[in-house]
Backbone as numpy.savetxt, mean C-alpha at the origin, in Angstrom:
# Nx Ny Nz CAx CAy CAz Cx Cy Cz
-29.49 18.00 -37.84 -28.38 18.09 -37.05 -28.33 16.64 -36.77
-27.40 15.93 -36.78 -26.87 14.38 -36.04 -26.13 14.37 -34.87
-27.10 13.12 -33.80 -26.40 13.48 -32.78 -25.09 12.44 -32.78
-24.20 12.40 -32.31 -22.61 11.35 -32.11 -22.97 10.61 -31.21
-23.75 10.33 -30.26 -24.11 9.51 -29.22 -24.16 8.15 -29.24
-23.17 7.82 -28.64 -22.63 5.86 -28.74 -23.81 5.34 -28.39
-23.65 4.47 -29.00 -25.18 3.05 -28.25 -24.79 2.49 -27.34
-25.75 2.61 -26.34 -25.43 1.97 -25.31 -24.89 0.34 -25.19
-25.63 -0.15 -26.03 -25.37 -1.68 -26.58 -24.24 -1.98 -27.03
-23.31 -1.11 -27.69 -22.59 -1.12 -28.35 -20.80 -0.67 -27.39
-21.34 0.76 -26.95 -20.00 1.08 -26.28 -20.24 0.84 -24.93
-19.49 0.65 -23.95 -19.24 0.14 -22.69 -17.75 0.25 -21.79
-17.70 1.18 -21.28 -16.48 0.93 -20.26 -15.59 -0.11 -19.71
-14.58 -0.28 -19.38 -13.95 -1.28 -19.41 -14.51 -1.90 -17.81
-14.41 -0.59 -16.80 -15.15 -0.76 -15.34 -16.44 -1.29 -15.52
-17.17 -1.10 -16.16 -18.82 -1.28 -16.43 -18.62 -3.11 -16.91
-17.77 -3.17 -17.57 -17.76 -4.93 -17.88 -17.27 -5.84 -16.68
-16.47 -5.10 -16.06 -15.82 -5.88 -15.20 -16.78 -5.78 -13.92
-17.27 -4.70 -13.36 -18.11 -4.90 -12.44 -19.55 -5.93 -12.84
-19.99 -5.70 -14.09 -20.92 -6.89 -14.20 -20.63 -8.06 -14.35
-19.53 -8.38 -14.75 -18.97 -9.78 -14.69 -18.80 -10.55 -13.60
-19.38 -11.81 -13.91 -19.48 -12.75 -12.35 -18.27 -13.62 -11.81
-17.10 -13.45 -12.28 -16.17 -14.56 -12.67 -15.99 -14.94 -10.81
-15.72 -16.23 -10.53 -15.77 -16.72 -9.42 -14.34 -16.67 -9.01
-13.34 -17.03 -9.89 -12.08 -16.81 -10.01 -11.68 -15.44 -9.68
-12.22 -14.80 -10.39 -11.57 -13.11 -10.36 -12.05 -12.77 -9.14
-13.20 -13.21 -7.93 -13.87 -12.89 -6.82 -12.70 -12.92 -5.59
-12.13 -14.50 -6.24 -11.39 -15.22 -4.95 -10.36 -14.50 -5.23
-9.89 -14.29 -6.21 -8.47 -14.15 -6.60 -8.49 -12.38 -5.98
-9.07 -11.36 -6.20 -9.15 -10.10 -5.79 -8.97 -10.46 -3.87
-9.97 -11.25 -3.79 -9.92 -11.60 -2.11 -8.66 -11.74 -1.56
-7.68 -12.92 -2.04 -6.82 -13.03 -1.67 -5.58 -12.07 -1.90
-5.49 -11.46 -2.77 -4.61 -10.09 -2.95 -5.04 -8.93 -2.44
-6.29 -8.75 -1.35 -6.35 -7.93 -0.57 -6.18 -7.93 0.92
-6.30 -9.40 0.81 -6.03 -10.19 2.15 -4.87 -10.08 2.29
-3.97 -10.35 1.33 -2.52 -10.46 1.50 -1.70 -9.01 1.90
-2.40 -8.08 1.01 -2.32 -6.64 0.96 -2.27 -6.01 2.56
-3.49 -6.52 3.50 -3.90 -6.11 4.37 -2.83 -6.48 5.51
-2.70 -8.15 5.22 -1.66 -8.60 6.25 0.15 -8.21 6.23
0.05 -7.93 4.78 1.38 -7.46 4.62 1.85 -5.93 5.70
0.32 -4.65 5.41 0.69 -3.30 6.01 0.50 -3.82 7.68
0.12 -4.82 8.21 -0.22 -5.25 9.52 1.26 -5.64 9.99
1.56 -6.42 9.00 2.97 -6.95 9.55 4.00 -5.90 9.49
3.86 -4.83 8.63 4.94 -4.01 8.43 4.80 -2.72 9.87
3.71 -2.38 10.02 3.66 -1.46 11.16 3.93 -2.32 12.68
3.83 -3.60 12.60 4.10 -4.41 13.58 5.77 -4.45 13.92
6.13 -4.66 13.02 7.99 -4.98 12.68 8.43 -3.24 13.32
7.88 -1.85 12.57 7.83 -1.03 13.21 7.75 -0.66 14.60
6.73 -1.28 15.25 6.65 -0.89 16.62 7.52 -1.43 17.53
7.86 -2.66 17.31 9.24 -3.89 17.85 10.44 -3.40 17.70
10.69 -2.43 16.81 12.07 -1.96 16.62 12.40 -1.19 17.77
13.73 -1.10 17.92 14.22 -0.59 19.43 14.46 0.69 18.68
14.19 1.34 19.60 14.43 3.30 19.39 15.53 3.81 20.21
16.70 4.42 20.10 17.77 4.54 20.68 17.70 5.94 20.99
17.60 6.73 21.97 17.56 8.31 22.15 18.95 8.64 22.51
19.84 9.39 21.84 20.90 9.73 22.34 20.97 10.91 23.85
21.71 10.37 24.55 21.77 11.03 25.74 22.82 11.91 26.02
23.71 12.18 25.08 24.93 13.42 24.80 24.74 14.10 24.39
23.68 15.39 24.34 23.55 16.33 23.16 24.18 17.44 23.69
24.98 17.63 22.33 26.34 18.43 22.64 27.15 18.56 23.30
27.45 17.42 24.23 28.88 16.97 24.74 29.10 16.44 24.00
30.71 16.57 23.88 31.64 15.63 23.18 31.76 14.05 24.11
32.30 13.24 23.45 32.10 11.91 24.00 33.90 11.77 24.60
33.59 10.70 24.93 35.30 10.36 25.39 36.23 10.03 24.19
35.76 9.61 23.32 36.23 9.73 22.22 37.25 10.60 21.83
36.33 11.14 21.40 36.69 12.78 20.61 37.93 13.47 21.93
37.34 13.54 23.07 38.36 14.12 24.20 39.71 13.45 24.23
39.76 12.15 24.18 40.95 11.23 23.79 42.18 11.61 22.64
41.34 11.78 21.78 41.56 12.13 20.73 42.53 13.33 20.46
41.96 14.20 21.42 42.37 15.83 21.25 43.42 16.24 21.70
């Protein structure tokens, strides 16, 4: 009976190769991208919190414009 297990020296997943690689440019690029993503999320939440929120005060009551037209 023959085992068809791949040799670990031949077969290596893409993730394992990325983890093992120590490229300085890749690390710097990832740091920049993650920093920009965090900053974009922060500014999006800040924009939402500073946006004015108007609550309607005439629930179920006709407005004066509707009364004049009718």
